[in-house]
N, CA, C and O of each residue as an XYZ file, in Angstrom:
692
protein
N       6.737    -14.918     -4.553
C       7.560    -13.784     -4.222
C       8.933    -14.284     -3.810
O       9.082    -15.031     -2.843
N       9.906    -13.864     -4.551
C      11.247    -14.364     -4.306
C      11.897    -13.649     -3.133
O      11.578    -12.504     -2.813
N      12.799    -14.351     -2.518
C      13.674    -13.806     -1.484
C      12.935    -13.255     -0.274
O      13.461    -12.393      0.430
N      11.719    -13.740     -0.020
C      11.002    -13.264      1.171
C      11.764    -13.597      2.440
O      11.680    -12.868      3.429
N      12.501    -14.685      2.417
C      13.240    -15.070      3.616
C      14.304    -14.047      3.986
O      14.740    -13.987      5.136
N      14.730    -13.230      2.998
C      15.757    -12.233      3.242
C      15.195    -10.898      3.709
O      15.959     -9.981      4.010
N      13.877    -10.773      3.775
C      13.250     -9.513      4.171
C      13.286     -9.357      5.684
O      13.312    -10.348      6.414
N      13.288     -8.108      6.160
C      13.221     -7.896      7.605
C      11.890     -8.420      8.158
O      10.908     -8.543      7.427
N      11.878     -8.717      9.425
C      10.677     -9.252     10.063
C       9.712     -8.121     10.408
O      10.041     -7.199     11.153
N       8.520     -8.224      9.845
C       7.458     -7.274     10.145
C       6.197     -8.051     10.466
O       6.084     -9.242     10.180
N       5.268     -7.356     11.057
C       3.942     -7.909     11.295
C       2.940     -6.873     10.815
O       3.052     -5.690     11.137
N       1.958     -7.329     10.040
C       0.885     -6.416      9.669
C      -0.312     -6.748     10.549
O      -0.635     -7.911     10.787
N      -0.954     -5.693     11.023
C      -2.114     -5.850     11.899
C      -3.255     -5.004     11.368
O      -3.024     -3.909     10.855
N      -4.493     -5.496     11.481
C      -5.636     -4.717     10.999
C      -5.634     -3.299     11.586
O      -5.313     -3.090     12.755
N      -5.996     -2.351     10.748
C      -6.039     -0.945     11.148
C      -6.952     -0.798     12.359
O      -8.032     -1.387     12.404
N      -6.515     -0.007     13.342
C      -7.299      0.182     14.563
C      -7.360      1.663     14.929
O      -6.672      2.490     14.332
N      -8.182      1.980     15.909
C      -8.276      3.358     16.398
C      -6.920      3.892     16.828
O      -6.657      5.089     16.708
N      -6.053      3.011     17.330
C      -4.728      3.416     17.785
C      -3.824      3.899     16.657
O      -2.758      4.457     16.918
N      -4.238      3.689     15.399
C      -3.389      4.026     14.261
C      -3.609      5.437     13.705
O      -2.988      5.813     12.711
N      -4.483      6.215     14.335
C      -4.729      7.573     13.856
C      -3.456      8.412     13.887
O      -3.197      9.161     12.945
N      -2.658      8.305     14.942
C      -1.413      9.076     15.010
C      -0.441      8.647     13.914
O       0.270      9.486     13.362
N      -0.400      7.359     13.594
C       0.435      6.875     12.497
C      -0.004      7.524     11.188
O       0.831      7.945     10.387
N      -1.304      7.602     10.976
C      -1.822      8.221      9.757
C      -1.421      9.694      9.677
O      -1.113     10.200      8.598
N      -1.425     10.373     10.809
C      -0.987     11.778     10.828
C       0.497     11.890     10.469
O       0.892     12.820      9.766
N       1.314     10.958     10.940
C       2.742     10.968     10.599
C       2.943     10.691      9.106
O       3.801     11.306      8.472
N       2.172      9.788      8.557
C       2.252      9.457      7.136
C       1.849     10.665      6.279
O       2.268     10.772      5.127
N       1.060     11.549      6.824
C       0.550     12.718      6.098
C       1.585     13.838      5.939
O       1.250     14.904      5.423
N       2.811     13.624      6.363
C       3.862     14.646      6.259
C       4.145     14.986      4.798
O       4.015     14.123      3.929
N       4.529     16.232      4.516
C       4.771     16.647      3.124
C       5.706     15.712      2.358
O       5.435     15.388      1.201
N       6.808     15.269      2.987
C       7.749     14.394      2.280
C       7.150     13.015      1.990
O       7.581     12.329      1.063
N       6.155     12.615      2.787
C       5.495     11.325      2.575
C       4.421     11.426      1.486
O       4.123     10.440      0.812
N       3.854     12.597      1.320
C       2.736     12.786      0.387
C       3.179     13.420     -0.933
O       2.346     13.795     -1.759
N       4.480     13.534     -1.123
C       5.041     14.189     -2.304
C       4.495     13.601     -3.607
O       4.197     14.349     -4.538
N       4.362     12.290     -3.687
C       3.908     11.638     -4.914
C       2.402     11.404     -4.929
O       1.882     10.766     -5.844
N       1.701     11.916     -3.920
C       0.264     11.641     -3.776
C      -0.566     12.910     -3.671
O      -1.630     12.900     -3.052
N      -0.111     13.977     -4.251
C      -0.909     15.195     -4.282
C      -0.747     16.115     -3.092
O      -1.437     17.131     -3.007
N       0.148     15.788     -2.166
C       0.397     16.660     -1.017
C      -0.399     16.253      0.219
O      -1.298     15.416      0.135
N      -0.067     16.848      1.370
C      -0.721     16.502      2.631
C      -2.224     16.789      2.613
O      -2.704     17.663      1.891
N      -2.937     16.036      3.419
C      -4.381     16.206      3.566
C      -4.675     17.082      4.779
O      -3.836     17.240      5.667
N      -5.866     17.641      4.802
C      -6.325     18.411      5.960
C      -6.666     17.445      7.092
O      -6.787     16.239      6.873
N      -6.820     17.975      8.289
C      -7.206     17.128      9.427
C      -8.551     16.452      9.155
O      -8.740     15.285      9.498
N      -9.468     17.169      8.551
C     -10.777     16.586      8.223
C     -10.614     15.405      7.258
O     -11.273     14.378      7.415
N      -9.744     15.552      6.272
C      -9.501     14.464      5.318
C      -8.830     13.273      5.999
O      -9.131     12.120      5.687
N      -7.928     13.557      6.923
C      -7.261     12.468      7.654
C      -8.275     11.691      8.485
O      -8.255     10.460      8.495
N      -9.157     12.397      9.177
C     -10.170     11.712      9.985
C     -11.102     10.884      9.107
O     -11.508      9.790      9.499
N     -11.440     11.388      7.939
C     -12.281     10.650      7.004
C     -11.553      9.401      6.495
O     -12.150      8.328      6.401
N     -10.270      9.540      6.168
C      -9.463      8.401      5.713
C      -9.361      7.343      6.823
O      -9.514      6.148      6.572
N      -9.103      7.797      8.033
C      -9.003      6.882      9.180
C     -10.295      6.076      9.323
O     -10.250      4.866      9.546
N     -11.429      6.734      9.196
C     -12.725      6.059      9.286
C     -12.872      5.018      8.173
O     -13.333      3.905      8.424
N     -12.484      5.373      6.953
C     -12.534      4.412      5.832
C     -11.628      3.220      6.109
O     -12.009      2.078      5.852
N     -10.440      3.476      6.628
C      -9.505      2.396      6.933
C     -10.083      1.459      7.998
O      -9.920      0.241      7.919
N     -10.755      2.036      8.986
C     -11.359      1.215     10.040
C     -12.499      0.354      9.504
O     -12.710     -0.761      9.979
N     -13.226      0.859      8.527
C     -14.435      0.189      8.046
C     -14.225     -0.748      6.866
O     -15.088     -1.583      6.597
N     -13.112     -0.639      6.154
C     -12.951     -1.374      4.901
C     -13.057     -2.890      5.077
O     -13.695     -3.558      4.263
N     -12.452     -3.433      6.107
C     -12.503     -4.881      6.316
C     -13.910     -5.386      6.563
O     -14.289     -6.446      6.065
N     -14.680     -4.641      7.322
C     -16.052     -5.025      7.625
C     -16.970     -4.974      6.423
O     -17.988     -5.665      6.388
N     -16.621     -4.162      5.434
C     -17.427     -4.075      4.210
C     -17.071     -5.181      3.220
O     -17.792     -5.401      2.247
N     -15.963     -5.875      3.466
C     -15.550     -6.926      2.548
C     -14.976     -6.401      1.247
O     -15.006     -7.090      0.228
N     -14.448     -5.176      1.275
C     -13.929     -4.567      0.047
C     -12.412     -4.375      0.092
O     -11.858     -3.639     -0.725
N     -11.744     -5.024      1.026
C     -10.302     -4.925      1.152
C      -9.886     -4.930      2.602
O     -10.672     -5.255      3.492
N      -8.635     -4.564      2.831
C      -8.095     -4.518      4.196
C      -7.007     -3.461      4.281
O      -6.237     -3.273      3.340
N      -6.948     -2.777      5.408
C      -5.857     -1.848      5.719
C      -5.145     -2.358      6.957
O      -5.763     -2.882      7.884
N      -3.831     -2.193      6.951
C      -2.994     -2.698      8.039
C      -1.969     -1.648      8.442
O      -1.556     -0.812      7.638
N      -1.571     -1.713      9.704
C      -0.361     -1.015     10.121
C       0.776     -2.026      9.968
O       0.567     -3.234     10.074
N       1.979     -1.511      9.716
C       3.163     -2.351      9.617
C       3.990     -2.113     10.868
O       4.334     -0.974     11.184
N       4.309     -3.183     11.579
C       5.163     -3.096     12.762
C       6.476     -3.812     12.494
O       6.502     -4.907     11.932
N       7.560     -3.177     12.906
C       8.906     -3.715     12.750
C       9.219     -4.529     13.998
O       9.169     -4.018     15.117
N       9.541     -5.800     13.791
C       9.829     -6.697     14.908
C      11.319     -6.620     15.252
O      12.114     -6.268     14.380
N      11.717     -6.924     16.446
C      10.920     -7.531     17.517
C      10.244     -6.521     18.443
O       9.487     -6.909     19.333
N      10.512     -5.215     18.238
C       9.985     -4.233     19.203
C       8.588     -3.743     18.866
O       8.035     -2.923     19.600
N       8.002     -4.221     17.777
C       6.655     -3.832     17.366
C       6.522     -2.322     17.157
O       5.491     -1.733     17.482
N       7.581     -1.695     16.606
C       7.525     -0.270     16.278
C       6.627     -0.102     15.055
O       6.839     -0.764     14.039
N       5.638      0.766     15.139
C       4.784      1.028     13.978
C       5.553      1.909     13.012
O       5.964      3.020     13.346
N       5.742      1.383     11.793
C       6.608      2.045     10.826
C       5.883      2.487      9.566
O       6.452      3.213      8.751
N       4.622      2.056      9.391
C       3.916      2.441      8.181
C       2.598      1.721      8.033
O       2.069      1.135      8.978
N       2.076      1.784      6.803
C       0.781      1.170      6.512
C       0.844      0.470      5.161
O       1.674      0.790      4.310
N      -0.045     -0.483      4.991
C      -0.224     -1.161      3.716
C      -1.682     -1.584      3.639
O      -2.297     -1.926      4.649
N      -2.219     -1.556      2.446
C      -3.601     -2.000      2.294
C      -3.909     -2.326      0.852
O      -3.198     -1.926     -0.069
N      -4.987     -3.061      0.684
C      -5.482     -3.363     -0.653
C      -6.991     -3.257     -0.621
O      -7.623     -3.464      0.415
N      -7.562     -2.928     -1.779
C      -8.992     -2.675     -1.841
C      -9.497     -3.026     -3.234
O      -8.739     -3.059     -4.204
N     -10.803     -3.287     -3.305
C     -11.448     -3.562     -4.589
C     -11.323     -2.342     -5.481
O     -11.461     -1.204     -5.034
N     -11.057     -2.606     -6.754
C     -10.965     -1.532     -7.731
C     -11.352     -2.101     -9.088
O     -11.459     -3.313     -9.270
N     -11.556     -1.202    -10.025
C     -11.862     -1.585    -11.403
C     -10.755     -1.023    -12.276
O     -10.446      0.166    -12.197
N     -10.152     -1.866    -13.110
C      -9.122     -1.410    -14.028
C      -9.394     -2.025    -15.388
O      -9.365     -3.244    -15.555
N      -9.658     -1.155    -16.362
C      -9.924     -1.587    -17.740
C     -10.982     -2.689    -17.775
O     -10.796     -3.726    -18.412
N     -12.082     -2.448    -17.088
C     -13.237     -3.356    -17.035
C     -12.980     -4.664    -16.303
O     -13.773     -5.598    -16.421
N     -11.896     -4.749    -15.555
C     -11.619     -5.938    -14.741
C     -11.698     -5.575    -13.268
O     -11.225     -4.518    -12.851
N     -12.300     -6.464    -12.484
C     -12.293     -6.314    -11.031
C     -10.939     -6.779    -10.524
O     -10.511     -7.902    -10.793
N     -10.279     -5.913     -9.795
C      -8.932     -6.192     -9.288
C      -8.836     -5.715     -7.839
O      -9.732     -5.045     -7.326
N      -7.743     -6.073     -7.205
C      -7.319     -5.397     -5.993
C      -6.297     -4.354     -6.405
O      -5.471     -4.588     -7.288
N      -6.363     -3.210     -5.760
C      -5.316     -2.201     -5.855
C      -4.605     -2.208     -4.512
O      -5.246     -2.368     -3.474
N      -3.292     -2.037     -4.519
C      -2.518     -2.051     -3.282
C      -1.721     -0.766     -3.159
O      -1.248     -0.219     -4.155
N      -1.576     -0.287     -1.928
C      -0.787      0.900     -1.654
C      -0.123      0.792     -0.294
O      -0.582      0.042      0.567
N       0.955      1.539     -0.096
C       1.705      1.445      1.148
C       2.454      2.739      1.411
O       2.654      3.559      0.515
N       2.862      2.901      2.662
C       3.696      4.034      3.093
C       4.561      3.562      4.253
O       4.091      2.836      5.129
N       5.819      3.972      4.258
C       6.718      3.705      5.374
C       7.338      5.032      5.788
O       7.804      5.801      4.948
N       7.338      5.288      7.078
C       7.857      6.554      7.610
C       9.325      6.757      7.215
O      10.086      5.793      7.130
N       9.720      8.015      6.973
C      11.069      8.302      6.457
C      12.210      7.666      7.248
O      13.163      7.163      6.652
N      12.132      7.680      8.562
C      13.246      7.159      9.362
C      13.391      5.641      9.251
O      14.378      5.083      9.731
N      12.423      4.964      8.625
C      12.481      3.513      8.463
C      12.650      3.095      7.009
O      12.719      1.902      6.712
N      12.715      4.051      6.111
C      12.836      3.729      4.695
C      14.233      3.201      4.382
O      15.195      3.472      5.101
N      14.320      2.444      3.295
C      15.601      1.915      2.857
C      16.041      0.649      3.563
O      17.180      0.215      3.392
N      15.168      0.050      4.348
C      15.513     -1.164      5.102
C      14.751     -2.403      4.619
O      14.916     -3.489      5.175
N      13.920     -2.240      3.589
C      13.136     -3.370      3.102
C      11.819     -3.566      3.827
O      11.134     -4.565      3.607
N      11.457     -2.631      4.683
C      10.224     -2.787      5.469
C       8.975     -2.668      4.608
O       8.000     -3.382      4.839
N       8.988     -1.781      3.624
C       7.836     -1.675      2.725
C       7.673     -2.978      1.955
O       6.565     -3.504      1.851
N       8.762     -3.499      1.418
C       8.697     -4.757      0.675
C       8.157     -5.872      1.550
O       7.310     -6.649      1.110
N       8.635     -5.964      2.780
C       8.170     -7.015      3.694
C       6.689     -6.844      4.030
O       5.945     -7.825      4.056
N       6.256     -5.608      4.286
C       4.846     -5.362      4.600
C       3.940     -5.651      3.424
O       2.873     -6.242      3.588
N       4.363     -5.231      2.221
C       3.570     -5.496      1.026
C       3.504     -7.006      0.771
O       2.451     -7.522      0.398
N       4.603     -7.705      0.966
C       4.608     -9.167      0.784
C       3.590     -9.832      1.711
O       2.873    -10.743      1.297
N       3.527     -9.382      2.955
C       2.553     -9.941      3.911
C       1.126     -9.659      3.464
O       0.263    -10.533      3.551
N       0.872     -8.448      2.988
C      -0.476     -8.094      2.523
C      -0.862     -8.931      1.302
O      -2.014     -9.346      1.172
N       0.093     -9.178      0.415
C      -0.182    -10.001     -0.767
C      -0.556    -11.417     -0.362
O      -1.464    -12.010     -0.946
N       0.129    -11.960      0.623
C      -0.235    -13.293      1.121
C      -1.684    -13.284      1.602
O      -2.452    -14.197      1.298
N      -2.049    -12.262      2.342
C      -3.419    -12.139      2.854
C      -4.428    -12.065      1.701
O      -5.451    -12.749      1.725
N      -4.140    -11.238      0.697
C      -5.040    -11.099     -0.450
C      -5.144    -12.411     -1.230
O      -6.217    -12.757     -1.723
N      -4.037    -13.136     -1.341
C      -4.041    -14.412     -2.063
C      -4.932    -15.438     -1.384
O      -5.632    -16.200     -2.050
N      -4.905    -15.455     -0.075
C      -5.718    -16.412      0.688
C      -7.201    -16.176      0.449
O      -7.991    -17.119      0.416
N      -7.575    -14.909      0.283
C      -8.990    -14.579      0.083
C      -9.546    -15.120     -1.234
O     -10.736    -15.420     -1.325
N      -8.698    -15.248     -2.250
C      -9.104    -15.758     -3.564
C     -10.304    -15.007     -4.143
O     -11.181    -15.611     -4.759
N     -10.338    -13.692     -3.942
C     -11.440    -12.876     -4.451
C     -11.152    -12.366     -5.865
O     -12.013    -12.438     -6.742
N      -9.945    -11.853     -6.081
C      -9.547    -11.336     -7.387
C      -8.283    -12.057     -7.831
O      -7.460    -12.464     -7.011
N      -8.147    -12.205     -9.125
C      -6.953    -12.858     -9.648
C      -5.736    -11.941     -9.587
O      -4.630    -12.394     -9.293
N      -5.937    -10.654     -9.865
C      -4.798     -9.737     -9.969
C      -4.840     -8.648     -8.906
O      -5.902     -8.196     -8.477
N      -3.647     -8.250     -8.502
C      -3.478     -7.091     -7.635
C      -2.549     -6.134     -8.386
O      -1.508     -6.538     -8.905
N      -2.943     -4.864     -8.433
C      -2.182     -3.840     -9.157
C      -1.663     -2.793     -8.177
O      -2.299     -2.482     -7.170
N      -0.494     -2.264     -8.503
C       0.065     -1.102     -7.813
C       0.293     -0.033     -8.869
O       0.679     -0.335     -9.998
N       0.050      1.221     -8.494
C       0.173      2.339     -9.423
C       1.077      3.432     -8.839
O       0.619      4.552     -8.614
N       2.355      3.119     -8.591
C       3.239      4.162     -8.066
C       3.591      5.185     -9.146
O       3.662      4.860    -10.332
N       3.804      6.405     -8.717
C       4.250      7.458     -9.623
C       5.522      7.012    -10.341
O       6.362      6.320     -9.765
N       5.654      7.417    -11.603
C       6.883      7.089    -12.320
C       8.089      7.776    -11.674
O       9.233      7.391    -11.916
N       7.826      8.791    -10.853
C       8.887      9.543    -10.169
C       9.151      9.045     -8.755
O       9.813      9.729     -7.973
N       8.641      7.856     -8.414
C       8.832      7.297     -7.082
C       9.656      6.010     -7.200
O       9.090      4.917     -7.232
N      10.976      6.129     -7.265
C      11.805      4.942     -7.482
C      11.676      3.894     -6.375
O      11.753      2.698     -6.655
N      11.484      4.317     -5.134
C      11.399      3.359     -4.037
C      10.171      2.454     -4.176
O      10.277      1.238     -4.018
N       9.007      3.041     -4.472
C       7.798      2.219     -4.606
C       7.862      1.327     -5.846
O       7.372      0.198     -5.823
N       8.459      1.826     -6.917
C       8.628      0.987     -8.101
C       9.574     -0.175     -7.804
O       9.381     -1.275     -8.321
N      10.585      0.055     -6.984
C      11.516     -1.013     -6.603
C      10.808     -2.102     -5.794
O      11.111     -3.285     -5.952
N       9.870     -1.712     -4.930
C       9.101     -2.704     -4.163
C       8.392     -3.646     -5.134
O       8.415     -4.863     -4.951
N       7.767     -3.088     -6.158
C       7.054     -3.914     -7.141
C       8.001     -4.866     -7.852
O       7.679     -6.040     -8.033
N       9.171     -4.370     -8.257
C      10.156     -5.236     -8.926
C      10.598     -6.366     -8.011
O      10.650     -7.523     -8.429
N      10.917     -6.035     -6.761
C      11.414     -7.041     -5.820
C      10.391     -8.139     -5.560
O      10.760     -9.280     -5.280
N       9.105     -7.800     -5.651
C       8.057     -8.778     -5.359
C       7.492     -9.420     -6.623
O       6.424    -10.030     -6.596
N       8.215     -9.279     -7.723
C       7.883     -9.957     -8.982
C       6.578     -9.514     -9.623
O       5.933    -10.297    -10.320
N       6.181     -8.265     -9.395
C       5.076     -7.702    -10.168
C       5.563     -7.573    -11.609
O       6.760     -7.418    -11.849
N       4.653     -7.636    -12.554
C       4.962     -7.402    -13.966
C       4.619     -5.960    -14.304
O       3.528     -5.483    -13.989
N       5.550     -5.268    -14.946
C       5.296     -3.892    -15.371
C       4.463     -3.940    -16.644
O       4.926     -4.398    -17.689
N       3.229     -3.462    -16.540
C       2.300     -3.501    -17.664
C       2.435     -2.263    -18.551
O       1.945     -2.247    -19.680
N       3.098     -1.235    -18.038
C       3.287     -0.010    -18.795
C       2.977      1.209    -17.950
O       2.666      1.098    -16.764
N       3.065      2.371    -18.574
C       2.731      3.616    -17.891
C       1.279      3.970    -18.160
O       0.698      3.570    -19.169
N       0.708      4.728    -17.237
C      -0.679      5.149    -17.391
C      -0.895      6.448    -16.641
O      -0.094      6.831    -15.789
N      -1.984      7.118    -16.969
C      -2.423      8.258    -16.170
C      -3.353      7.724    -15.101
O      -4.179      6.847    -15.354
N      -3.206      8.265    -13.906
C      -3.995      7.796    -12.781
C      -4.429      9.015    -11.988
O      -3.626      9.916    -11.747
N      -5.677      9.052    -11.586
C      -6.187     10.196    -10.836
C      -6.148      9.894     -9.349
O      -6.906      9.063     -8.848
N      -5.251     10.585     -8.649
C      -5.174     10.476     -7.196
C      -4.382     11.649     -6.657
O      -3.303     11.959     -7.161
N      -4.908     12.298     -5.644
C      -6.299     12.250     -5.208
C      -7.204     12.818     -6.304
O      -6.714     13.322     -7.315
N      -8.530     12.736     -6.102
C      -9.444     13.250     -7.129
C      -9.037     14.658     -7.574
O      -8.803     15.548     -6.757
N      -8.962     14.823     -8.886
C      -8.578     16.103     -9.448
C      -7.097     16.224     -9.761
O      -6.683     17.195    -10.394
N      -6.291     15.264     -9.334
C      -4.851     15.290     -9.553
C      -4.465     14.117    -10.457
O      -4.544     12.961    -10.042
N      -4.051     14.409    -11.685
C      -3.646     13.365    -12.621
C      -2.149     13.112    -12.454
O      -1.340     14.036    -12.527
N      -1.797     11.852    -12.230
C      -0.404     11.437    -12.046
C       0.016     10.536    -13.196
O      -0.803      9.813    -13.762
N       1.296     10.586    -13.537
C       1.873      9.599    -14.448
C       2.388      8.461    -13.581
O       3.254      8.656    -12.727
N       1.853      7.284    -13.807
C       2.167      6.136    -12.959
C       2.648      4.959    -13.777
O       2.429      4.890    -14.987
N       3.300      4.042    -13.106
C       3.564      2.729    -13.667
C       2.444      1.819    -13.198
O       2.012      1.890    -12.047
N       1.981      0.971    -14.091
C       0.961     -0.022    -13.764
C       1.669     -1.356    -13.572
O       2.117     -1.984    -14.532
N       1.762     -1.775    -12.312
C       2.385     -3.054    -11.967
C       1.278     -4.039    -11.623
O       0.318     -3.687    -10.937
N       1.411     -5.276    -12.100
C       0.379     -6.289    -11.858
C       1.032     -7.574    -11.362
O       2.091     -7.985    -11.837
N       0.365     -8.194    -10.389
C       0.795     -9.485     -9.846
C      -0.363    -10.447     -9.898
O      -1.475    -10.118     -9.485
N      -0.104    -11.642    -10.406
C      -1.118    -12.699    -10.451
C      -1.154    -13.380     -9.090
O      -0.186    -14.031     -8.696
N      -2.256    -13.237     -8.376
C      -2.377    -13.797     -7.023
C      -2.536    -15.312     -7.034
O      -2.463    -15.946     -5.981
N      -2.750    -15.894     -8.190
C      -2.940    -17.353     -8.274
C      -1.626    -18.091     -8.529
O      -1.602    -19.321     -8.570
N      -0.541    -17.349     -8.698
C       0.744    -18.027     -8.973
C       1.551    -18.139     -7.699
O       2.659    -18.676     -7.716
């Protein structure tokens, strides 16, 4: 990953019970615009539970992103086991709160998560599937040297078909 030294300083920490309020902030309409819209409180609580349990199941990791030096929680990043075109891969996703966007914090948080996934040596590739209409998330992939594999249809949330870019990064390089 090029130019990591130029990224703002962040720390990613395993998702905890204290992160439920962060998840509620991430659920704002402007944050969920490219992801099918805000979730209900029941869906948020279910997501929070999945985020808490994912590491223990060995199927990925979810993290909060803190902006240093004040440790302000600014967003989330995570990766999880997925299947893409008959290959076992990691899928990665992230969110940064609106007041912190445009500062490179998503790129820095995603870079940290990629380092973590690389150390695990479980899957060779990690994919991101941002909406083709989400320039900021597509820019994160470009900055971190993901390869654009093309456009695809992607179902997220269930029942909602999105036009996405398929970005892939080789974790062994």
